VMD Tcl script that draws the C-alpha trace (Angstrom):
set ca {
  {17.78 16.01 62.77}
  {20.66 17.83 64.40}
  {22.81 17.12 61.32}
  {20.06 18.45 59.05}
  {19.92 21.70 61.02}
  {23.71 22.01 61.06}
  {23.95 21.45 57.30}
  {21.08 23.90 56.65}
  {22.78 26.60 58.74}
  {26.07 25.97 56.95}
  {24.49 26.27 53.55}
  {22.75 29.51 54.57}
  {26.00 30.91 55.94}
  {27.80 30.11 52.68}
  {25.01 31.65 50.65}
  {25.08 34.84 52.73}
  {28.86 34.96 52.43}
  {28.64 34.73 48.62}
  {25.96 37.47 48.53}
  {28.30 39.73 50.45}
  {31.13 39.08 47.99}
  {28.85 40.01 45.06}
  {28.07 43.29 46.79}
  {31.77 44.09 46.90}
  {32.11 43.28 43.18}
  {29.20 45.64 42.44}
  {30.95 48.40 44.38}
  {33.99 48.46 41.93}
  {34.82 52.01 40.95}
  {36.73 52.40 37.69}
  {39.88 54.49 37.63}
  {39.76 57.78 35.68}
  {41.63 56.16 32.82}
  {39.39 53.10 32.73}
  {36.25 55.23 32.80}
  {37.55 57.39 29.96}
  {38.46 54.31 27.88}
  {34.96 53.00 28.27}
  {33.73 56.31 26.88}
  {36.26 55.96 24.06}
  {34.85 52.57 23.13}
  {31.31 53.92 22.91}
  {32.43 56.88 20.80}
  {34.59 54.68 18.58}
  {31.65 52.34 17.90}
  {29.53 55.36 16.93}
  {32.35 56.78 14.75}
  {32.79 53.41 13.00}
  {29.08 53.30 12.19}
  {29.19 56.91 10.96}
  {32.05 56.13 8.58}
  {30.44 52.91 7.45}
  {27.33 54.88 6.51}
  {29.49 57.18 4.36}
  {28.97 60.08 6.71}
  {31.45 62.42 8.34}
  {32.44 62.31 12.00}
  {31.46 65.82 13.25}
  {33.42 66.00 16.47}
  {35.76 64.28 18.86}
  {35.13 64.47 22.59}
  {37.68 66.99 23.81}
  {38.30 65.16 27.07}
  {39.93 62.33 25.04}
  {42.92 64.58 24.46}
  {43.58 64.34 28.24}
  {44.15 60.59 28.04}
  {47.71 60.84 29.35}
  {46.59 62.86 32.38}
  {44.08 60.32 33.65}
  {44.99 58.32 36.76}
  {45.24 54.65 36.04}
  {44.44 51.67 38.27}
  {48.03 50.61 38.79}
  {49.87 53.82 38.08}
  {50.84 52.92 34.49}
  {49.77 56.39 33.36}
  {53.08 57.64 34.90}
  {55.35 55.30 32.95}
  {57.34 56.60 30.00}
  {56.02 53.88 27.66}
  {52.42 54.89 28.31}
  {53.24 58.58 28.04}
  {54.99 57.85 24.74}
  {51.98 56.04 23.26}
  {49.17 58.40 24.32}
  {50.23 61.19 21.85}
  {49.72 58.74 18.95}
  {46.08 58.49 19.85}
  {45.77 62.27 20.16}
  {47.38 62.71 16.73}
  {44.80 60.39 15.22}
  {41.99 62.30 16.88}
  {43.29 65.58 15.47}
  {43.27 63.98 11.97}
  {39.60 62.95 12.50}
  {38.74 66.47 13.67}
  {40.37 68.02 10.56}
  {38.01 65.77 8.61}
  {40.97 64.78 6.54}
  {40.93 61.09 5.55}
  {38.77 60.25 8.54}
  {38.81 56.50 7.87}
  {42.62 56.54 7.88}
  {42.79 58.46 11.15}
  {40.02 56.41 12.74}
  {42.01 53.28 11.90}
  {45.12 54.97 13.34}
  {43.25 55.72 16.57}
  {42.25 52.09 16.92}
  {45.80 50.95 16.17}
  {47.05 53.29 18.89}
  {44.66 51.57 21.31}
  {45.78 48.14 20.15}
  {49.47 48.97 20.46}
  {49.10 50.33 23.99}
  {46.90 47.47 25.16}
  {49.46 44.96 23.79}
  {51.78 46.40 26.48}
  {49.30 47.39 29.22}
  {46.19 45.45 30.17}
  {45.56 43.06 27.22}
  {42.06 42.25 28.44}
  {40.28 44.79 26.19}
  {42.04 43.66 22.98}
  {39.01 41.58 21.91}
  {36.78 44.67 22.22}
  {39.36 46.81 20.36}
  {39.55 44.30 17.51}
  {35.81 44.81 16.95}
  {36.26 48.52 16.51}
}
mol new
graphics top color blue
foreach p $ca { graphics top sphere $p radius 0.5 }
foreach p [lrange $ca 0 end-1] q [lrange $ca 1 end] { graphics top cylinder $p $q radius 0.2 }
display resetview
């Protein structure tokens, strides 16, 4: 009986410890850059659907032009390589805004994302490929 009680208490302690670790995972706060990139994915999906329907993308969220100014998780926003790639995305957005060959510039925006994520944080590449 003593062993049963000891085992039960151990199991409960482990379960409580795991519940606490899940709470910590739920408390994750995205960096400025990460949060913006999540917005970019949502907008890009909508833009892709708009173009697929033969319609025109009416606007680009203006905060996307501040991509290079956003604070990243590990400080990569300060590196020359990142700062060199961010303007390519902004150029593509300007092309979309001009409503000049929007499909071309949409594709260029996605390619800019793919190129940067090949260097920094390759995790989102699967999501980018779907855009």
